[in-house]
Residue frames relative to the residue before (quaternion, step in Angstrom):
aa qw qx qy qz dx dy dz
X 1.0000 0.0000 0.0000 0.0000 0.00 0.00 0.00
X 0.3592 -0.7306 0.5438 0.2036 3.56 -0.96 0.91
X 0.1902 -0.8098 0.5462 0.0986 3.58 -0.42 1.15
X 0.6220 0.5559 -0.3529 0.4237 3.59 1.20 -0.27
X 0.5538 0.5943 -0.4019 0.4226 3.61 1.24 -0.10
X 0.2733 -0.7587 0.5701 0.1570 3.53 -0.97 0.85
X 0.4544 -0.6840 0.4848 0.3011 3.59 -0.92 0.79
X 0.3752 -0.6889 0.5723 0.2390 3.52 -1.20 0.60
X 0.1706 -0.8174 0.5468 0.0605 3.55 -0.39 1.25
X 0.1348 0.7832 -0.5874 0.1528 3.54 -0.04 1.31
X 0.0339 -0.7905 0.6113 -0.0131 3.52 -0.90 0.96
X 0.5026 -0.6682 0.4573 0.3029 3.57 -0.89 0.89
X 0.7042 0.4579 -0.2697 0.4708 3.59 1.09 -0.65
X 0.6756 0.4270 -0.2898 0.5266 3.60 1.29 0.06
X 0.2920 -0.8018 0.4918 0.1729 3.62 -0.06 1.26
X 0.6334 0.5533 -0.3425 0.4188 3.61 1.04 -0.65
X 0.6782 0.5033 -0.3025 0.4419 3.61 1.13 -0.47
X 0.5396 0.6424 -0.4035 0.3650 3.60 1.21 -0.24
X 0.1666 -0.7720 0.6086 0.0769 3.54 -1.08 0.82
X 0.2168 -0.8154 0.5323 0.0684 3.57 -1.01 0.86
X 0.8122 -0.1345 0.0698 0.5633 3.61 1.05 0.52
X 0.7893 -0.3617 0.2291 0.4401 3.53 -1.35 0.05
X 0.7239 0.4518 -0.2612 0.4513 3.58 0.80 -0.98
X 0.5485 0.6456 -0.4028 0.3466 3.61 1.16 -0.33
X 0.6209 0.5283 -0.3518 0.4600 3.60 1.21 -0.22
X 0.6089 0.5217 -0.3422 0.4898 3.56 1.30 -0.11
X 0.6377 -0.4805 0.3921 0.4568 3.60 -1.19 0.16
X 0.6320 -0.5353 0.3775 0.4142 3.62 -1.13 0.49
X 0.5577 -0.6014 0.4561 0.3454 3.56 -1.16 0.64
X 0.2728 -0.6925 0.6339 0.2101 3.53 -1.15 0.68
X 0.7461 -0.4041 0.2658 0.4576 3.59 -1.26 0.05
X 0.6481 0.5154 -0.3235 0.4579 3.60 1.01 -0.77
X 0.6478 0.5200 -0.3141 0.4595 3.59 1.02 -0.75
X 0.6446 0.5003 -0.3143 0.4852 3.57 1.02 -0.81
X 0.6324 0.5334 -0.3233 0.4594 3.57 0.99 -0.86
X 0.6508 0.5143 -0.3172 0.4596 3.61 0.96 -0.83
X 0.6599 0.4966 -0.3129 0.4691 3.60 0.98 -0.76
X 0.6217 0.5192 -0.3323 0.4832 3.59 1.05 -0.76
X 0.6543 0.5082 -0.3145 0.4633 3.59 0.92 -0.87
X 0.6118 0.5507 -0.3378 0.4564 3.59 1.05 -0.76
X 0.6544 0.5024 -0.3055 0.4754 3.59 0.95 -0.89
X 0.6668 0.5020 -0.2955 0.4648 3.58 0.91 -0.96
X 0.6593 0.5244 -0.3078 0.4423 3.59 0.92 -0.91
X 0.6806 0.4758 -0.2815 0.4808 3.59 1.09 -0.64
X 0.4637 -0.6923 0.4378 0.3377 3.58 1.25 -0.26
X 0.4199 0.7090 -0.4638 0.3254 3.57 1.24 0.37
X 0.4335 -0.6716 0.5376 0.2683 3.55 -1.30 0.39
X 0.3392 -0.7669 0.5192 0.1652 3.55 -0.84 1.04
X 0.0258 0.7334 -0.6785 -0.0330 3.48 -1.37 0.42
X 0.2435 -0.7415 0.6073 0.1487 3.54 -1.21 0.56
X 0.0763 -0.7849 0.6148 0.0130 3.53 -0.94 0.96
X 0.0571 -0.7901 0.6088 0.0431 3.57 -1.20 0.48
X 0.0022 0.7855 -0.6184 0.0243 3.55 -1.24 0.52
X 0.5624 -0.5766 0.4659 0.3664 3.55 -1.23 0.49
X 0.5960 -0.5931 0.3934 0.3719 3.63 -1.01 0.71
X 0.6381 0.5398 -0.3372 0.4332 3.61 1.03 -0.67
X 0.7399 0.3601 -0.2060 0.5296 3.60 1.24 -0.41
X 0.3041 0.8123 -0.4663 0.1740 3.59 1.24 0.24
X 0.6935 0.4589 -0.2915 0.4727 3.59 1.08 -0.54
X 0.4520 0.6772 -0.4578 0.3572 3.59 1.26 0.03
X 0.5372 -0.6354 0.4465 0.3291 3.56 -1.08 0.60
X 0.7406 0.3845 -0.2153 0.5073 3.57 1.08 -0.66
X 0.0609 -0.7449 0.6641 0.0207 3.55 -0.87 1.06
X 0.5437 -0.6227 0.4502 0.3376 3.58 -1.14 0.62
X 0.3761 -0.7092 0.5518 0.2261 3.55 -1.01 0.83
X 0.3179 -0.7245 0.5817 0.1889 3.57 -0.91 0.96
X 0.8202 -0.0993 0.0026 0.5634 3.56 -0.50 1.23
X 0.6622 -0.4448 0.3701 0.4760 3.58 -0.99 -0.85
X 0.6104 -0.5065 0.4173 0.4435 3.62 -1.17 0.29
X 0.4339 -0.7134 0.4961 0.2383 3.56 -1.08 0.74
X 0.0965 -0.8382 0.5365 0.0159 3.55 0.51 1.26
X 0.8610 0.1225 -0.1090 0.4814 3.55 -0.83 1.04
X 0.4622 0.6773 -0.4634 0.3359 3.61 1.20 0.06
X 0.0737 -0.8266 0.5580 -0.0051 3.57 -0.69 1.12
X 0.5831 0.5545 -0.3789 0.4571 3.59 1.25 0.14
X 0.3767 -0.7533 0.4900 0.2247 3.62 -0.40 1.18
X 0.6076 0.5734 -0.3597 0.4155 3.61 1.07 -0.64
X 0.6259 0.5228 -0.3353 0.4717 3.59 1.05 -0.71
X 0.6637 0.4985 -0.2984 0.4710 3.58 0.93 -0.90
X 0.6539 0.4997 -0.3089 0.4768 3.59 0.95 -0.86
X 0.6227 0.5388 -0.3321 0.4601 3.58 1.07 -0.70
X 0.6579 0.4933 -0.3072 0.4789 3.58 1.04 -0.75
X 0.6003 0.5347 -0.3574 0.4755 3.60 1.08 -0.65
X 0.6654 0.4975 -0.2977 0.4702 3.59 0.93 -0.91
X 0.6553 0.5085 -0.3154 0.4610 3.60 0.97 -0.81
X 0.6497 0.5024 -0.3147 0.4757 3.58 0.99 -0.80
X 0.6459 0.5159 -0.3155 0.4660 3.57 1.00 -0.82
X 0.6588 0.5033 -0.3083 0.4665 3.60 0.99 -0.80
X 0.7018 0.4633 -0.2659 0.4713 3.58 1.00 -0.80
X 0.7859 0.1992 -0.0839 0.5793 3.59 1.18 -0.60
X 0.0199 -0.8753 0.4828 0.0192 3.61 0.69 1.06
X 0.7131 0.4436 -0.2635 0.4746 3.60 1.13 -0.45
X 0.5997 0.5895 -0.3468 0.4154 3.61 1.29 -0.06
X 0.4831 -0.5710 0.5618 0.3535 3.51 -1.38 0.28
X 0.1771 -0.7703 0.6038 0.1034 3.59 -1.09 0.74
X 0.0938 -0.7931 0.6014 0.0210 3.54 -0.96 0.91
X 0.2247 -0.7410 0.6216 0.1186 3.54 -1.02 0.92
X 0.0484 -0.8021 0.5952 0.0052 3.56 -0.79 1.00
X 0.1856 -0.7562 0.6191 0.1017 3.52 -1.17 0.71
X 0.1812 -0.7985 0.5698 0.0698 3.57 -0.58 1.18
X 0.2714 -0.7457 0.5920 0.1407 3.55 -0.84 1.06
X 0.2260 -0.8258 0.5023 0.1212 3.58 -0.16 1.26
X 0.5966 0.5580 -0.3787 0.4351 3.63 1.16 -0.31
X 0.7534 0.3431 -0.1898 0.5279 3.56 0.98 -0.84
X 0.3483 -0.7668 0.4704 0.2636 3.57 1.32 -0.11
X 0.6015 0.5278 -0.3659 0.4750 3.54 0.90 0.99
X 0.5737 -0.5486 0.4681 0.3883 3.52 -1.33 0.10
X 0.2832 -0.7881 0.5256 0.1500 3.58 -0.60 1.12
X 0.8008 -0.0680 0.1111 0.5846 3.54 1.05 -0.77
X 0.0324 0.7749 -0.6305 0.0315 3.54 -1.15 0.67
X 0.1040 0.8009 -0.5804 0.1042 3.59 -0.64 1.11
X 0.4184 -0.6576 0.5627 0.2755 3.54 -1.19 0.65
X 0.1703 -0.8206 0.5417 0.0646 3.58 -0.60 1.16
X 0.7859 0.0685 -0.0701 0.6105 3.60 1.25 -0.17
X 0.2367 -0.7559 0.5954 0.1347 3.53 -0.99 0.89
X 0.3372 -0.7407 0.5503 0.1866 3.52 -0.87 0.98
X 0.3805 -0.6892 0.5624 0.2528 3.51 -1.32 0.18
X 0.5040 -0.6454 0.4670 0.3336 3.59 -0.88 0.83
X 0.3515 -0.7406 0.5331 0.2092 3.58 -1.01 0.79
């Protein structure tokens, strides 16, 4: 038995304990971190989309799409502006930035860029 392993204490009734992927174990992204992730998506030539969902539905497979995917958008400032607009319109929702790799026809990256607070 490995005694150096720490248990992961996740409870469905405790929103603060929920994790949404690899980066969720790190501190929340600041603006520079989000900008770096957006730049990574742009540098790879992937298409961005922004999704949001209420914290109570965060484990659902379907998140709401914010506007349309940003096909061909290569200006990180435009993408960051859409993240800010989605956050302003949905202040209590979780926001997720996704990068679609159209060459491989798959999701290249998906990260939660803002955590909402239950109302």
